[in-house]
BABASE-784176 format. One record per residue (C-alpha): x, z, y. Coordinates in steps of 0.001 Angstrom, whole numbers, plus 500000, padded with zeros to 6 digits. Layout:
# residues N
<voti><east>X</east><up>Z</up><north>Y</north></voti>
...
***
This chain:
# residues 433
<voti><east>939775</east><up>747385</up><north>798151</north></voti>
<voti><east>940581</east><up>751076</up><north>797968</north></voti>
<voti><east>942758</east><up>752577</up><north>795237</north></voti>
<voti><east>939654</east><up>754156</up><north>793699</north></voti>
<voti><east>937829</east><up>750815</up><north>793632</north></voti>
<voti><east>940791</east><up>749083</up><north>791988</north></voti>
<voti><east>941100</east><up>751880</up><north>789420</north></voti>
<voti><east>937352</east><up>751671</up><north>788735</north></voti>
<voti><east>937601</east><up>747911</up><north>788192</north></voti>
<voti><east>940534</east><up>748254</up><north>785779</north></voti>
<voti><east>939005</east><up>751085</up><north>783754</north></voti>
<voti><east>935648</east><up>749331</up><north>783712</north></voti>
<voti><east>937156</east><up>746050</up><north>782479</north></voti>
<voti><east>939274</east><up>747896</up><north>779916</north></voti>
<voti><east>936151</east><up>749557</up><north>778510</north></voti>
<voti><east>934132</east><up>746310</up><north>778573</north></voti>
<voti><east>936837</east><up>744147</up><north>776982</north></voti>
<voti><east>937642</east><up>746900</up><north>774501</north></voti>
<voti><east>933971</east><up>746996</up><north>773467</north></voti>
<voti><east>933806</east><up>743199</up><north>773100</north></voti>
<voti><east>936954</east><up>743199</up><north>771008</north></voti>
<voti><east>935742</east><up>746040</up><north>768788</north></voti>
<voti><east>932328</east><up>744425</up><north>768336</north></voti>
<voti><east>933311</east><up>740781</up><north>767873</north></voti>
<voti><east>937038</east><up>739928</up><north>767665</north></voti>
<voti><east>938097</east><up>743076</up><north>765799</north></voti>
<voti><east>941739</east><up>742590</up><north>766794</north></voti>
<voti><east>944085</east><up>745541</up><north>767363</north></voti>
<voti><east>942881</east><up>747165</up><north>770584</north></voti>
<voti><east>945743</east><up>746276</up><north>772932</north></voti>
<voti><east>946155</east><up>742741</up><north>771569</north></voti>
<voti><east>942414</east><up>742209</up><north>771858</north></voti>
<voti><east>942536</east><up>743277</up><north>775508</north></voti>
<voti><east>945313</east><up>740778</up><north>776251</north></voti>
<voti><east>943464</east><up>737949</up><north>774492</north></voti>
<voti><east>940123</east><up>738609</up><north>776211</north></voti>
<voti><east>941743</east><up>739178</up><north>779624</north></voti>
<voti><east>943742</east><up>735964</up><north>779225</north></voti>
<voti><east>940561</east><up>734092</up><north>778250</north></voti>
<voti><east>938766</east><up>735564</up><north>781273</north></voti>
<voti><east>941639</east><up>734437</up><north>783505</north></voti>
<voti><east>941423</east><up>730899</up><north>782137</north></voti>
<voti><east>937648</east><up>730893</up><north>782699</north></voti>
<voti><east>938213</east><up>731887</up><north>786336</north></voti>
<voti><east>940734</east><up>729043</up><north>786717</north></voti>
<voti><east>938269</east><up>726604</up><north>785113</north></voti>
<voti><east>935453</east><up>727710</up><north>787434</north></voti>
<voti><east>937718</east><up>727149</up><north>790417</north></voti>
<voti><east>938563</east><up>723634</up><north>789213</north></voti>
<voti><east>934943</east><up>722653</up><north>788479</north></voti>
<voti><east>933292</east><up>724406</up><north>791405</north></voti>
<voti><east>935927</east><up>724862</up><north>794128</north></voti>
<voti><east>933263</east><up>726042</up><north>796576</north></voti>
<voti><east>932771</east><up>729272</up><north>794624</north></voti>
<voti><east>934829</east><up>732320</up><north>795599</north></voti>
<voti><east>935151</east><up>733870</up><north>792115</north></voti>
<voti><east>938869</east><up>733115</up><north>791898</north></voti>
<voti><east>939461</east><up>734451</up><north>795401</north></voti>
<voti><east>937691</east><up>737713</up><north>794606</north></voti>
<voti><east>939549</east><up>738271</up><north>791309</north></voti>
<voti><east>942970</east><up>737327</up><north>792633</north></voti>
<voti><east>942323</east><up>739464</up><north>795716</north></voti>
<voti><east>941890</east><up>742505</up><north>793490</north></voti>
<voti><east>944984</east><up>741654</up><north>791439</north></voti>
<voti><east>947095</east><up>741001</up><north>794519</north></voti>
<voti><east>946169</east><up>744508</up><north>795658</north></voti>
<voti><east>948057</east><up>745797</up><north>792631</north></voti>
<voti><east>951852</east><up>745732</up><north>792731</north></voti>
<voti><east>952443</east><up>745166</up><north>789011</north></voti>
<voti><east>956105</east><up>746190</up><north>789194</north></voti>
<voti><east>955317</east><up>749390</up><north>791076</north></voti>
<voti><east>952360</east><up>750173</up><north>788838</north></voti>
<voti><east>954400</east><up>749796</up><north>785650</north></voti>
<voti><east>957950</east><up>750849</up><north>786510</north></voti>
<voti><east>957064</east><up>753592</up><north>789015</north></voti>
<voti><east>953808</east><up>754792</up><north>787483</north></voti>
<voti><east>952507</east><up>753921</up><north>784029</north></voti>
<voti><east>955904</east><up>753827</up><north>782333</north></voti>
<voti><east>956706</east><up>757488</up><north>782964</north></voti>
<voti><east>953571</east><up>758676</up><north>781176</north></voti>
<voti><east>953754</east><up>756114</up><north>778365</north></voti>
<voti><east>957396</east><up>756814</up><north>777499</north></voti>
<voti><east>956916</east><up>760579</up><north>777525</north></voti>
<voti><east>953783</east><up>760265</up><north>775378</north></voti>
<voti><east>955659</east><up>758027</up><north>772941</north></voti>
<voti><east>958693</east><up>760304</up><north>772684</north></voti>
<voti><east>956445</east><up>763362</up><north>772332</north></voti>
<voti><east>955290</east><up>762157</up><north>768903</north></voti>
<voti><east>958711</east><up>761207</up><north>767517</north></voti>
<voti><east>960053</east><up>763478</up><north>764767</north></voti>
<voti><east>963583</east><up>764196</up><north>765965</north></voti>
<voti><east>964818</east><up>765236</up><north>762508</north></voti>
<voti><east>963974</east><up>761801</up><north>761116</north></voti>
<voti><east>965228</east><up>760175</up><north>764296</north></voti>
<voti><east>968546</east><up>762073</up><north>764243</north></voti>
<voti><east>969417</east><up>761066</up><north>760662</north></voti>
<voti><east>969272</east><up>757422</up><north>761758</north></voti>
<voti><east>970747</east><up>757939</up><north>765222</north></voti>
<voti><east>973833</east><up>755787</up><north>764663</north></voti>
<voti><east>971827</east><up>752693</up><north>763722</north></voti>
<voti><east>969447</east><up>753334</up><north>766634</north></voti>
<voti><east>972314</east><up>753835</up><north>769098</north></voti>
<voti><east>974090</east><up>750634</up><north>768033</north></voti>
<voti><east>970945</east><up>748516</up><north>768250</north></voti>
<voti><east>969992</east><up>750056</up><north>771617</north></voti>
<voti><east>973424</east><up>749419</up><north>773173</north></voti>
<voti><east>975493</east><up>746793</up><north>771378</north></voti>
<voti><east>972325</east><up>744992</up><north>770305</north></voti>
<voti><east>971048</east><up>744808</up><north>773889</north></voti>
<voti><east>974353</east><up>743422</up><north>775183</north></voti>
<voti><east>974569</east><up>740822</up><north>772406</north></voti>
<voti><east>970980</east><up>739709</up><north>772987</north></voti>
<voti><east>971444</east><up>739596</up><north>776773</north></voti>
<voti><east>974431</east><up>737249</up><north>776582</north></voti>
<voti><east>973014</east><up>735058</up><north>773791</north></voti>
<voti><east>969677</east><up>734577</up><north>775552</north></voti>
<voti><east>971365</east><up>734160</up><north>778925</north></voti>
<voti><east>973755</east><up>731489</up><north>777642</north></voti>
<voti><east>971080</east><up>729569</up><north>775688</north></voti>
<voti><east>968648</east><up>729723</up><north>778624</north></voti>
<voti><east>971319</east><up>728444</up><north>780996</north></voti>
<voti><east>972069</east><up>725531</up><north>778655</north></voti>
<voti><east>968403</east><up>724614</up><north>778171</north></voti>
<voti><east>967406</east><up>724893</up><north>781823</north></voti>
<voti><east>970287</east><up>722761</up><north>783044</north></voti>
<voti><east>969789</east><up>720264</up><north>780198</north></voti>
<voti><east>966219</east><up>719683</up><north>781433</north></voti>
<voti><east>967399</east><up>719316</up><north>785018</north></voti>
<voti><east>966406</east><up>722804</up><north>786187</north></voti>
<voti><east>969643</east><up>723772</up><north>787897</north></voti>
<voti><east>970218</east><up>727485</up><north>787417</north></voti>
<voti><east>973464</east><up>729467</up><north>787825</north></voti>
<voti><east>974631</east><up>731266</up><north>784703</north></voti>
<voti><east>974292</east><up>734693</up><north>786332</north></voti>
<voti><east>970544</east><up>734151</up><north>786948</north></voti>
<voti><east>970047</east><up>732970</up><north>783369</north></voti>
<voti><east>971816</east><up>736203</up><north>782396</north></voti>
<voti><east>969316</east><up>738131</up><north>784515</north></voti>
<voti><east>966557</east><up>736676</up><north>782345</north></voti>
<voti><east>968517</east><up>737633</up><north>779229</north></voti>
<voti><east>968787</east><up>741210</up><north>780494</north></voti>
<voti><east>965089</east><up>741644</up><north>781303</north></voti>
<voti><east>963768</east><up>740056</up><north>778093</north></voti>
<voti><east>966199</east><up>741617</up><north>775584</north></voti>
<voti><east>964815</east><up>745176</up><north>775387</north></voti>
<voti><east>961891</east><up>745601</up><north>773040</north></voti>
<voti><east>958941</east><up>747171</up><north>774813</north></voti>
<voti><east>958334</east><up>750734</up><north>773537</north></voti>
<voti><east>954696</east><up>750618</up><north>774625</north></voti>
<voti><east>954044</east><up>747489</up><north>772551</north></voti>
<voti><east>956179</east><up>748614</up><north>769600</north></voti>
<voti><east>954654</east><up>752094</up><north>769395</north></voti>
<voti><east>951219</east><up>750504</up><north>769618</north></voti>
<voti><east>951997</east><up>748663</up><north>766375</north></voti>
<voti><east>952120</east><up>751906</up><north>764419</north></voti>
<voti><east>948455</east><up>752585</up><north>765198</north></voti>
<voti><east>947402</east><up>749571</up><north>763129</north></voti>
<voti><east>950367</east><up>748732</up><north>760867</north></voti>
<voti><east>951699</east><up>751054</up><north>758181</north></voti>
<voti><east>955486</east><up>750960</up><north>758338</north></voti>
<voti><east>957651</east><up>753083</up><north>756014</north></voti>
<voti><east>958590</east><up>756336</up><north>757786</north></voti>
<voti><east>962336</east><up>755785</up><north>758053</north></voti>
<voti><east>961929</east><up>752226</up><north>759336</north></voti>
<voti><east>959302</east><up>753431</up><north>761803</north></voti>
<voti><east>961816</east><up>755986</up><north>763104</north></voti>
<voti><east>964346</east><up>753223</up><north>763758</north></voti>
<voti><east>961854</east><up>750937</up><north>765453</north></voti>
<voti><east>960451</east><up>753740</up><north>767619</north></voti>
<voti><east>963844</east><up>755219</up><north>768471</north></voti>
<voti><east>965409</east><up>751885</up><north>769294</north></voti>
<voti><east>962500</east><up>750740</up><north>771461</north></voti>
<voti><east>962457</east><up>754029</up><north>773383</north></voti>
<voti><east>966176</east><up>753991</up><north>774138</north></voti>
<voti><east>966874</east><up>750272</up><north>774456</north></voti>
<voti><east>964206</east><up>750154</up><north>777131</north></voti>
<voti><east>966167</east><up>752625</up><north>779267</north></voti>
<voti><east>969503</east><up>750964</up><north>778478</north></voti>
<voti><east>967989</east><up>747528</up><north>779100</north></voti>
<voti><east>966713</east><up>748513</up><north>782535</north></voti>
<voti><east>970208</east><up>749775</up><north>783402</north></voti>
<voti><east>971810</east><up>746519</up><north>782193</north></voti>
<voti><east>969201</east><up>744555</up><north>784167</north></voti>
<voti><east>969978</east><up>746590</up><north>787291</north></voti>
<voti><east>973701</east><up>745908</up><north>786916</north></voti>
<voti><east>973268</east><up>742163</up><north>786332</north></voti>
<voti><east>970866</east><up>741783</up><north>789276</north></voti>
<voti><east>973314</east><up>743685</up><north>791492</north></voti>
<voti><east>976032</east><up>741225</up><north>790464</north></voti>
<voti><east>973744</east><up>738223</up><north>791027</north></voti>
<voti><east>972519</east><up>739364</up><north>794440</north></voti>
<voti><east>975883</east><up>740736</up><north>795560</north></voti>
<voti><east>977677</east><up>737551</up><north>794626</north></voti>
<voti><east>975075</east><up>735115</up><north>795892</north></voti>
<voti><east>974587</east><up>733817</up><north>792373</north></voti>
<voti><east>978257</east><up>733649</up><north>791411</north></voti>
<voti><east>979799</east><up>736619</up><north>789599</north></voti>
<voti><east>982893</east><up>738126</up><north>791109</north></voti>
<voti><east>982124</east><up>740575</up><north>793933</north></voti>
<voti><east>980993</east><up>743493</up><north>791768</north></voti>
<voti><east>984090</east><up>745261</up><north>790468</north></voti>
<voti><east>984361</east><up>746789</up><north>787020</north></voti>
<voti><east>984568</east><up>750232</up><north>788632</north></voti>
<voti><east>981299</east><up>749676</up><north>790512</north></voti>
<voti><east>979545</east><up>748440</up><north>787389</north></voti>
<voti><east>980799</east><up>751460</up><north>785416</north></voti>
<voti><east>979712</east><up>753836</up><north>788192</north></voti>
<voti><east>976247</east><up>752264</up><north>788349</north></voti>
<voti><east>975853</east><up>752412</up><north>784570</north></voti>
<voti><east>976982</east><up>756042</up><north>784342</north></voti>
<voti><east>974763</east><up>757131</up><north>787225</north></voti>
<voti><east>971714</east><up>755433</up><north>785741</north></voti>
<voti><east>972149</east><up>756102</up><north>782022</north></voti>
<voti><east>974109</east><up>759361</up><north>781780</north></voti>
<voti><east>972486</east><up>760795</up><north>784895</north></voti>
<voti><east>969038</east><up>759963</up><north>783529</north></voti>
<voti><east>969795</east><up>761637</up><north>780192</north></voti>
<voti><east>971083</east><up>764809</up><north>781882</north></voti>
<voti><east>968079</east><up>764911</up><north>784218</north></voti>
<voti><east>965697</east><up>764545</up><north>781270</north></voti>
<voti><east>967480</east><up>767314</up><north>779388</north></voti>
<voti><east>967316</east><up>769683</up><north>782377</north></voti>
<voti><east>963666</east><up>768880</up><north>783114</north></voti>
<voti><east>962689</east><up>769237</up><north>779466</north></voti>
<voti><east>964451</east><up>772603</up><north>779219</north></voti>
<voti><east>962738</east><up>773889</up><north>782376</north></voti>
<voti><east>959364</east><up>772838</up><north>780953</north></voti>
<voti><east>960260</east><up>774411</up><north>777614</north></voti>
<voti><east>961168</east><up>777770</up><north>779187</north></voti>
<voti><east>958066</east><up>777765</up><north>781406</north></voti>
<voti><east>955759</east><up>777256</up><north>778412</north></voti>
<voti><east>957688</east><up>779742</up><north>776281</north></voti>
<voti><east>956669</east><up>782672</up><north>778498</north></voti>
<voti><east>952920</east><up>781983</up><north>778670</north></voti>
<voti><east>950056</east><up>781220</up><north>776322</north></voti>
<voti><east>947398</east><up>779359</up><north>778297</north></voti>
<voti><east>946797</east><up>775842</up><north>776980</north></voti>
<voti><east>945316</east><up>774362</up><north>780164</north></voti>
<voti><east>948234</east><up>775562</up><north>782267</north></voti>
<voti><east>950772</east><up>774372</up><north>779687</north></voti>
<voti><east>949233</east><up>770905</up><north>779633</north></voti>
<voti><east>949497</east><up>770916</up><north>783430</north></voti>
<voti><east>953172</east><up>771924</up><north>783183</north></voti>
<voti><east>953949</east><up>768902</up><north>780971</north></voti>
<voti><east>952106</east><up>766586</up><north>783377</north></voti>
<voti><east>953921</east><up>768007</up><north>786405</north></voti>
<voti><east>957260</east><up>767809</up><north>784603</north></voti>
<voti><east>956773</east><up>764103</up><north>783899</north></voti>
<voti><east>955691</east><up>763167</up><north>787411</north></voti>
<voti><east>958238</east><up>765274</up><north>789300</north></voti>
<voti><east>961130</east><up>764278</up><north>787039</north></voti>
<voti><east>960370</east><up>760569</up><north>787370</north></voti>
<voti><east>960174</east><up>760852</up><north>791177</north></voti>
<voti><east>963522</east><up>762702</up><north>791242</north></voti>
<voti><east>965070</east><up>760036</up><north>789002</north></voti>
<voti><east>963912</east><up>757272</up><north>791347</north></voti>
<voti><east>965213</east><up>759119</up><north>794414</north></voti>
<voti><east>968606</east><up>759809</up><north>792833</north></voti>
<voti><east>968878</east><up>756264</up><north>791395</north></voti>
<voti><east>968955</east><up>757566</up><north>787835</north></voti>
<voti><east>967183</east><up>756024</up><north>784851</north></voti>
<voti><east>963634</east><up>757361</up><north>784833</north></voti>
<voti><east>962881</east><up>755807</up><north>781405</north></voti>
<voti><east>965847</east><up>757539</up><north>779760</north></voti>
<voti><east>964923</east><up>760837</up><north>781452</north></voti>
<voti><east>961357</east><up>760555</up><north>780103</north></voti>
<voti><east>962506</east><up>759831</up><north>776547</north></voti>
<voti><east>964941</east><up>762764</up><north>776488</north></voti>
<voti><east>962396</east><up>765163</up><north>778010</north></voti>
<voti><east>959705</east><up>763933</up><north>775616</north></voti>
<voti><east>961925</east><up>764413</up><north>772563</north></voti>
<voti><east>962810</east><up>767943</up><north>773667</north></voti>
<voti><east>959234</east><up>769028</up><north>774375</north></voti>
<voti><east>957813</east><up>767194</up><north>771372</north></voti>
<voti><east>960179</east><up>768891</up><north>768930</north></voti>
<voti><east>961707</east><up>772160</up><north>770165</north></voti>
<voti><east>958866</east><up>772788</up><north>772603</north></voti>
<voti><east>956105</east><up>772183</up><north>770077</north></voti>
<voti><east>957946</east><up>774266</up><north>767465</north></voti>
<voti><east>959038</east><up>777322</up><north>769435</north></voti>
<voti><east>957434</east><up>777411</up><north>772902</north></voti>
<voti><east>953695</east><up>776987</up><north>772301</north></voti>
<voti><east>950928</east><up>778311</up><north>770106</north></voti>
<voti><east>949029</east><up>776169</up><north>767590</north></voti>
<voti><east>946063</east><up>775977</up><north>769976</north></voti>
<voti><east>948264</east><up>774786</up><north>772854</north></voti>
<voti><east>950068</east><up>772333</up><north>770548</north></voti>
<voti><east>946760</east><up>770686</up><north>769658</north></voti>
<voti><east>945646</east><up>770460</up><north>773288</north></voti>
<voti><east>948957</east><up>768985</up><north>774496</north></voti>
<voti><east>949016</east><up>766336</up><north>771778</north></voti>
<voti><east>945349</east><up>765434</up><north>772326</north></voti>
<voti><east>945810</east><up>765196</up><north>776095</north></voti>
<voti><east>948836</east><up>762916</up><north>775875</north></voti>
<voti><east>947294</east><up>760797</up><north>773107</north></voti>
<voti><east>944204</east><up>760195</up><north>775236</north></voti>
<voti><east>946227</east><up>759471</up><north>778384</north></voti>
<voti><east>948463</east><up>757128</up><north>776379</north></voti>
<voti><east>945428</east><up>755218</up><north>775068</north></voti>
<voti><east>943849</east><up>754847</up><north>778518</north></voti>
<voti><east>947038</east><up>753733</up><north>780269</north></voti>
<voti><east>947928</east><up>751401</up><north>777400</north></voti>
<voti><east>944546</east><up>749744</up><north>777802</north></voti>
<voti><east>945047</east><up>749271</up><north>781546</north></voti>
<voti><east>948576</east><up>747905</up><north>781077</north></voti>
<voti><east>947635</east><up>745295</up><north>778474</north></voti>
<voti><east>944552</east><up>744322</up><north>780484</north></voti>
<voti><east>946814</east><up>743674</up><north>783468</north></voti>
<voti><east>949183</east><up>741569</up><north>781351</north></voti>
<voti><east>946298</east><up>739282</up><north>780420</north></voti>
<voti><east>944978</east><up>739061</up><north>783983</north></voti>
<voti><east>948338</east><up>738591</up><north>785714</north></voti>
<voti><east>948375</east><up>734903</up><north>784746</north></voti>
<voti><east>946188</east><up>734379</up><north>787823</north></voti>
<voti><east>948731</east><up>735728</up><north>790280</north></voti>
<voti><east>952146</east><up>735414</up><north>788624</north></voti>
<voti><east>954165</east><up>732835</up><north>790522</north></voti>
<voti><east>954615</east><up>730329</up><north>787709</north></voti>
<voti><east>955795</east><up>726759</up><north>787389</north></voti>
<voti><east>953521</east><up>724589</up><north>785250</north></voti>
<voti><east>956268</east><up>721971</up><north>784949</north></voti>
<voti><east>958519</east><up>724576</up><north>783288</north></voti>
<voti><east>956103</east><up>725515</up><north>780502</north></voti>
<voti><east>957755</east><up>723087</up><north>778070</north></voti>
<voti><east>961216</east><up>724592</up><north>778394</north></voti>
<voti><east>959655</east><up>728065</up><north>778343</north></voti>
<voti><east>958202</east><up>727332</up><north>774909</north></voti>
<voti><east>961655</east><up>726257</up><north>773710</north></voti>
<voti><east>963119</east><up>729541</up><north>774915</north></voti>
<voti><east>960635</east><up>731557</up><north>772796</north></voti>
<voti><east>962508</east><up>730835</up><north>769498</north></voti>
<voti><east>965798</east><up>731470</up><north>771308</north></voti>
<voti><east>964724</east><up>735042</up><north>772096</north></voti>
<voti><east>963683</east><up>735608</up><north>768473</north></voti>
<voti><east>966966</east><up>734226</up><north>767136</north></voti>
<voti><east>968932</east><up>736396</up><north>769564</north></voti>
<voti><east>966915</east><up>739425</up><north>768459</north></voti>
<voti><east>967822</east><up>738662</up><north>764828</north></voti>
<voti><east>971530</east><up>738511</up><north>765688</north></voti>
<voti><east>971246</east><up>741691</up><north>767779</north></voti>
<voti><east>969825</east><up>743506</up><north>764731</north></voti>
<voti><east>972058</east><up>741865</up><north>762128</north></voti>
<voti><east>975445</east><up>742599</up><north>763748</north></voti>
<voti><east>975016</east><up>746392</up><north>764208</north></voti>
<voti><east>973702</east><up>746686</up><north>760666</north></voti>
<voti><east>976625</east><up>744684</up><north>759305</north></voti>
<voti><east>979024</east><up>746999</up><north>761131</north></voti>
<voti><east>977390</east><up>750033</up><north>759495</north></voti>
<voti><east>976975</east><up>748537</up><north>756017</north></voti>
<voti><east>980321</east><up>749794</up><north>754564</north></voti>
<voti><east>979203</east><up>753407</up><north>755165</north></voti>
<voti><east>975437</east><up>753168</up><north>754686</north></voti>
<voti><east>973042</east><up>752104</up><north>751946</north></voti>
<voti><east>970452</east><up>749563</up><north>752973</north></voti>
<voti><east>967416</east><up>748239</up><north>751187</north></voti>
<voti><east>966287</east><up>744659</up><north>751495</north></voti>
<voti><east>963920</east><up>743061</up><north>753941</north></voti>
<voti><east>963924</east><up>745261</up><north>757023</north></voti>
<voti><east>965886</east><up>742939</up><north>759305</north></voti>
<voti><east>962975</east><up>740453</up><north>759417</north></voti>
<voti><east>960579</east><up>743283</up><north>760283</north></voti>
<voti><east>962866</east><up>744716</up><north>762955</north></voti>
<voti><east>963273</east><up>741206</up><north>764355</north></voti>
<voti><east>959620</east><up>740160</up><north>764308</north></voti>
<voti><east>958393</east><up>743628</up><north>765273</north></voti>
<voti><east>960634</east><up>743782</up><north>768353</north></voti>
<voti><east>957832</east><up>743015</up><north>770793</north></voti>
<voti><east>958233</east><up>742297</up><north>774491</north></voti>
<voti><east>955560</east><up>743484</up><north>776896</north></voti>
<voti><east>954687</east><up>744593</up><north>780399</north></voti>
<voti><east>958129</east><up>745972</up><north>781208</north></voti>
<voti><east>959670</east><up>742486</up><north>781039</north></voti>
<voti><east>956975</east><up>741099</up><north>783350</north></voti>
<voti><east>957434</east><up>744017</up><north>785752</north></voti>
<voti><east>961207</east><up>743478</up><north>785884</north></voti>
<voti><east>960760</east><up>739754</up><north>786492</north></voti>
<voti><east>958322</east><up>740465</up><north>789326</north></voti>
<voti><east>960828</east><up>742889</up><north>790878</north></voti>
<voti><east>963421</east><up>740159</up><north>791390</north></voti>
<voti><east>964238</east><up>739243</up><north>794989</north></voti>
<voti><east>962566</east><up>736065</up><north>796119</north></voti>
<voti><east>964742</east><up>732999</up><north>795571</north></voti>
<voti><east>964537</east><up>729522</up><north>794049</north></voti>
<voti><east>965047</east><up>730870</up><north>790516</north></voti>
<voti><east>962366</east><up>733571</up><north>790474</north></voti>
<voti><east>959392</east><up>731341</up><north>789632</north></voti>
<voti><east>961270</east><up>729796</up><north>786698</north></voti>
<voti><east>962236</east><up>733222</up><north>785347</north></voti>
<voti><east>958627</east><up>734434</up><north>785733</north></voti>
<voti><east>957278</east><up>731421</up><north>783845</north></voti>
<voti><east>959564</east><up>731786</up><north>780840</north></voti>
<voti><east>959176</east><up>735588</up><north>780844</north></voti>
<voti><east>955394</east><up>735352</up><north>780743</north></voti>
<voti><east>955522</east><up>732748</up><north>777960</north></voti>
<voti><east>957777</east><up>734958</up><north>775818</north></voti>
<voti><east>955657</east><up>738075</up><north>776452</north></voti>
<voti><east>952367</east><up>736371</up><north>775574</north></voti>
<voti><east>953852</east><up>734885</up><north>772391</north></voti>
<voti><east>955327</east><up>738238</up><north>771472</north></voti>
<voti><east>952152</east><up>740270</up><north>771969</north></voti>
<voti><east>949659</east><up>737794</up><north>770525</north></voti>
<voti><east>951539</east><up>735857</up><north>767824</north></voti>
<voti><east>954089</east><up>738444</up><north>766683</north></voti>
<voti><east>951668</east><up>741313</up><north>767181</north></voti>
<voti><east>949014</east><up>739673</up><north>765002</north></voti>
<voti><east>951394</east><up>738540</up><north>762249</north></voti>
<voti><east>953631</east><up>741594</up><north>761833</north></voti>
<voti><east>951069</east><up>743342</up><north>759604</north></voti>
<voti><east>950975</east><up>740536</up><north>756982</north></voti>
<voti><east>954779</east><up>740413</up><north>757081</north></voti>
<voti><east>955085</east><up>744145</up><north>756423</north></voti>
<voti><east>952453</east><up>744029</up><north>753687</north></voti>
<voti><east>954192</east><up>741117</up><north>751968</north></voti>
<voti><east>957562</east><up>742854</up><north>752090</north></voti>
<voti><east>956103</east><up>746101</up><north>750767</north></voti>
<voti><east>954079</east><up>744403</up><north>748026</north></voti>
<voti><east>957248</east><up>742759</up><north>746747</north></voti>
<voti><east>958948</east><up>746103</up><north>746642</north></voti>
<voti><east>961540</east><up>744963</up><north>749152</north></voti>
<voti><east>961058</east><up>748003</up><north>751384</north></voti>
<voti><east>961199</east><up>751499</up><north>749984</north></voti>
<voti><east>960002</east><up>754440</up><north>752026</north></voti>
<voti><east>963275</east><up>756273</up><north>751717</north></voti>
<voti><east>963085</east><up>759882</up><north>752877</north></voti>
<voti><east>966637</east><up>760875</up><north>752028</north></voti>
<voti><east>968471</east><up>762064</up><north>755079</north></voti>
<voti><east>971037</east><up>759626</up><north>756380</north></voti>
<voti><east>969682</east><up>756777</up><north>754258</north></voti>
<voti><east>969094</east><up>753631</up><north>756265</north></voti>
<voti><east>966729</east><up>750955</up><north>755043</north></voti>
<voti><east>967952</east><up>747888</up><north>756780</north></voti>
<voti><east>969563</east><up>744988</up><north>755043</north></voti>
<voti><east>970633</east><up>741427</up><north>755437</north></voti>
***
């Protein structure tokens, strides 16, 4: 099938499933798409089992196999989605909570990576699935970052107090970029050492991390400033929308070519344009058009991404005999997330005031999504890849469907008990044990 035919199929299914969800299921849009797409996938599998002579499964999987999920997400959709997400973040609110966000997006990611990696290694080997520790750590690295696309999607249906929303949004935007860098480093160690750590030196790891993370941030700052200056000197809303689109696409391509972190570059550029750019470089008319354009693009691409997550069950190389251990790893990832939130907050508690009840929301609202699946699919083919894909997909589906559907009642219960206060005082954090 041609690219246009594949795009037509995805947009068409997104619209159809979105309509069915809105008319009958009435779930949040993206979660509804995952549920219906997953149900459709299971129906296709059932048809194949009952009537193997039919070619329905072959047709559907043929279309899906024509889509490189990793390329589509990491080298396509993600650039637009991260920029669109960062564009709507209020940097003044974000900045006053930057220390908590930074700790959770760095120290929290490292803690979660090692906890999940160690527990996964123990569980897999206990059940006779021999896996080197470094490859279990690879899984820990790809599943630890919360998915900004999924997390930001929560705010469309769940009312979260403003300061807590700033932390959740800021952390998810930055820990995604940091997480991809950590994943890249761990995979380099695993591949370079043949599965046994030792050949990657500390200097090489530091160089890789600095090139990816710091280089990505600098690139995003430069690109955002160029876009800012270009829009500052004109007042033509169509052209200024085009400038933001070109900035995103060109910057992400440059990041990929220079082996810098594209996600971090997009977040930095989005924050700059969304705050300084919207305030000083554009007119009110242009501001409205830019925000409407990126909101619409974000909604369309979100729909396609979550549709693909539901359909990918047909083509993801999974191991049915590993589903049991995968289900055991689901609570491990949640427990590790709790620790990864709790420790940074405990470190900050002597200098910050925290209200009660936000750690459970930060833990349960830390959704995993398409980025984790894309990273798992990007792994080099070896005997451990199918196991990692199986447990990754199990965690992602649980996260999107179960956590995504239950976070609203959790927030409402916490708020109704007065355990979360929408604190607008600058510098006041609202996270507690």
